[in-house]
N, C-alpha and C positions, 0 to 999 in steps of 0.2 A: 619362167625364165626372166620375166621383167622384175618380179618382186623377190626373187631368190636372194639377191643382195639388196637389202632394204635401204641402206645408205645411198647406194648408187641410184636406186629407183627414185628416191626423193630428190636427189640432185637432177636426175633426168627430167622429172616432172616440173621442177622449178625452172629448168632451162627452157622447156617448151612454154611454160607460163610467162617467162620473161618476154619472149617474142610475141605472145598473145597480148600482153600489156602494151607493148610498143605499137602493135596494130590498132588496139583500142584507142590509144592516145592520138594517133594520127587521124583516124576517122572521127574521133571525138572533137578534136580541134577544128577539123574541116566542117563538120556539121554544127559545131558550136558557133563558129563565125556566121554560117548561113542562118541558123535559127535566131541568133541574137540580132542580126540585121533585119530579119523578117518578124521580129517580136511585136512591133507596134500594130501591124495589120491584124494580128490575132485578137487584139483588143477592140477593134473598130465595131461598134454596134450599128451596123448598117447592112442593107441588102445590096445596095449599089453605091459606088463612090465616084464622084466627079473629080478629076485631076486635070491640071493644065497639061497640054500635049507635050510641052517641053520638059516635063518632069518624068524622065525615063526611069528614074529610081527615086526612092525617098531621100537620097543624099542630095538631090537637086532641090532648089528652093523656088521654082517657078510657081506663081500664084494665079488663082482665078478671080475674075470680077464677080461680086455677089449677085449680079444680074443673072448669071447662069443658074443660080439656085432658084430664082423666081421663074425662070423659063422651065426648069425641070418640074416645078410644082404644077405647071399647067398641063402636064401629061397625065392622062388617065391612068390611075393605079398608083401614082406617087402620093404618099400621105404626108410625109414631113421631109424637110431638107434642113439639116443642121450644119452650120459652119464650124470648121475646126481650124484654128490658127496655130501655126508652128513658128518657132523662132529660137534664137539663142540669146541668153543674157549672162552677165557676170554676177555671181553672188559671192559674198564674203564668208569664208569659213568662220563660224561663231567663236571657235576656240583660238584660231591662229590669226584671223583677219586676212588671210591670203585670198585673192580673187580667183575664182574658178568658173569656167564656162559651164552652163547647164542648159538643157533643152527645155523649152516652155511649150505647153499645150494650153490653149485657151478656147472657151466656148461659152454659149449662153448658160448661166448657172443651173437653170431648171430643166435642162435637157440631159440626156445620158448618151453622149457620143461614144463613150467607151464602156466596155463590159466590166465595170468596176462598181460593186455594190455601194462603196463609200460615196459615190457621186450623189446618190439619193439622200443619204444621211446628212451630207454637208452642203446640199443645194442652197439652203437659206443663208448659210455663212458665206458661201462663195459669192452670193449676190451683193455682199458688202465689199466695197472697194478696199483693196489692201489685204484681203484674206486669200491665202493660197494653200494648196496641198502639196506635200513633198513625197517623193518616191522613196520609200524606206529601203528599197533594193539598190539604190544608187551606190556608187563606189565610195569607199571610206574617205576619199580626199575632200569631201564636203564637210567632214567633221560630224559630230553628234548633233542631230537635229530631231527634235520631238515636237509634239503639239504644244503650242505656246511660244516656240522659239521665234524671236524677231529676225527677219532676214532682209538684207538690202539687196534688192533685185533690180539691176539696171539703173541704180541710182535712186530707186524708190523704196521707201520703207514699207515692208510687208510683214504679216504675221502668219506663221504656219498654224492652221487650225486643225489639221489632221494629216494622216499618212495614208498612202496607197501603195500598191505593189505592182510595178511594171518591170523595171530592170533596165540596165544599160544596153546600148547597141554599139555598132561600129562608129556611128555618128556622135553619140552622146554618152556621157558617164552617168547620167541620171535625168530625171524629169521633175519639173514643177508644173502643177496644174492650177489654173486660175480662171475666174470669170472674165467674160469679154470686156466688162467695164474696167477691170484692173488692167487688162491688156491694152485698152485704149490709152491708159496713162503711161505704160511702159514701152509701147511700140506704136509708131505711126502707121497709117495705111490700113485701117480696119476694114475698108471697103474691098480689100483684096484678101481672099481666104486661101488657105493652103489646100483644103479639100472640102467638098460638100458631101455629107453623109445622108443618103436617101433611104427612107423606109417605105416599103410598098404595101399595098393592101393585100391581105391574105388571099390566096387563090390567083393572084396576078401571074401571068406568064412572064417570068423574069427574063428569059432569053429574048423574047419578042420586045419587051420594054427596053431592055438594054440596047437592042438593035435600033429601035426608033430614036432613043436618046442620042446614040452615036451618030446617026444620020443627020439629025437636026442640029446638033451642037458640035459638029465635027470640025468647025473652023479652028477652035483652040482647046477643045475638051476631049479627053478620053474617059470612057465609062468602064469601070472594072468592078468585080466583086472583091470583097476583102481577101478571099482565098487566092484570087488571081494576082492581087497585089503582093501577097505573101510569096507566091511562087515566083513572081517576077523578081523579087528581091533575092531569093535563093539563086535563081538562074544568073543574076548579075554577079553576085559574089563568087559563084562557082566558075563562071565562064569569062567574065570581063576583068577579073582580078587574078593575081598570081597565086592566090590561096589554093585553088584546085590543084595546080601542078605541083606546088611545094608539098602539100600533104599527100598527094598521090605517090610522089617519090618516096616520102617517108614510109608510107604503107608498104611499098615494094621492098624497101630496105628491111623493114621488120619481118616481112615474109621470107626474104632470103636468109636473114640471120636465123630464123626459126628452122628453115630447111637445112642449113648447115649443122645446127645443133642436133636436130633429129637424126640426120644422116650419121653424125659421129656417134650418137648413142646406139643406133642400130648396128653400125659397123663394129663397134667395140663389143656389143653383145654377141654378134655373130662370130667374131674372132675368138672370144672366150669360150664359146660353145661349139667350136668347129668340129671337134671329134664326134659330138652328138649328132650334128647335122650330117656329117659324113657317114655315120652309122645308119641313120635313117635313109640316106640316099643309097647306101650299099645294099640294104635289104630290099630295095625295090620300090620305095615310095617315089612318086613322079615329081617332076619339076613343078607342076601345078600345085601339088601339096606343099612343097617347100616354100613356094612363093606365097601361098595362102597363109602359111604359118607366120612368115615375116610380116605380111600385110595386117594380120590380126594384131600383132604387136604394135605396128604403126598406128592403127586405129585406136588401140587402148592408150597409147601415148598421147594421141590427140585429145581424147576424152579427159584423161587424168590431168593433162597440162592445161586444158581449156578452163576447167572448173576454178583452180586458184587464179588463173589469169583473168577470168571474169570478175572474181571478187576483188582482185587488185585494181582492175580498171575502174570498177564502180567506186572504190574508195578514193582513188585519185580524182575521178570526176567530181566527187563530193567536195573535196578540198579545193579544187580549181574553181568550181562554180562559186563557192562561198568566199574565195579570196579575190576573184577577178570579176564576178558577175556574168561571165560568159555562160550561156546555157549549155550544160553538159549532162546528158542523160543517155542511158542505154535502153533502146527500144528493142522489141522483138526482131524486127527486120535487121537492125544493125548488129545485134548479137548473133543472129543466124548467119549473117554475112561473114563475121569474124570466125565463127565455128566452121563454116564451109572452107574458108581459107586455111584454117588450122588443119582441118582434115586433109585437104589437098596437099598441104605442105608436108605432112607426115607420110602420106601415102606415096608422094613423089620421092621422098627421101628413102622410103622402104624399097621402092622399085630400083633405086640406084644401089642400095646396100645389098639387096638379095643377089645381085650379080656375082658376089663373092662365093655364095653358096652354090649357085648354078654352075660356076666354072670349076668348083673344087673336084679333085679326083680322090676318091676314098683311099686308093692305094698309096698316094703321096702323103695323105694325112697320117696314115698308120705306118 
């Protein structure tokens, strides 16, 4: 009954796919904002991280005194403590000369505070004042920047010696990485660090060490794992900003649009085949059988509509991520959520549409 009229079936499938794409886009933007804001913690090469207590999110700029790092090194199990400086500077677009704000990360050159293999290769070059690394995933507003490009960062002349891949966040459109000596020239206050990255000895009880550090340094320090920082950023953007509510409403709207489309499809199909349904009912088939028949069509519509919707969503994700830098990807849990919503949407529509069959009197039809 679904594929008898192939043109109608294709249009029906595309109608369901349209609502699936809407739901994918809403959940994609929501998770994209969360994942982009929480991008930096996934790069932190540390077991534990010290942050200032006032820094409730990475959007805040509260800094620690370097003495806290030395205190942390006194704890049994802590092997290294690497300072990471964060800030913002203006750089000039090499092509247009326009000034744009960029996020800066600075650190001792021969350390690896971030999980970037390029830091090992460029360590010696970063030790030279004025050499920097540029994030190739930065938004296009910075212009075309390659290795060897001279850049004016905060009024200082610098040279890009290599490229890394991090990506923009809510706070920044891109990153520049530099050694701490170059940072001293471009930013005062090197005795204050944005975060201290701790590596611990293998086999150390991380939870116990974290508890001891928190108790001893509790005056102005919080101790978190990189994953805890990432989750904290996600919770902040989801709960403390309007993004969660806005995209949740969009998801509901997409669901309702799909439900209306699916109901109309099934209602029209039932109306067109009413004599057949009435005949089946007249020869003694139960209401449960008729309900199951319509539910099967609803489930098939959900499956056939979800497949092109999944493809359309993945294609749009690709273009949006490459044009905006926002992290957009379809994971198994997210895809499963949209499929369950699509299935529920079609089944609910089928339950409404089947009432026409259940109320039909075969004598009136014929």
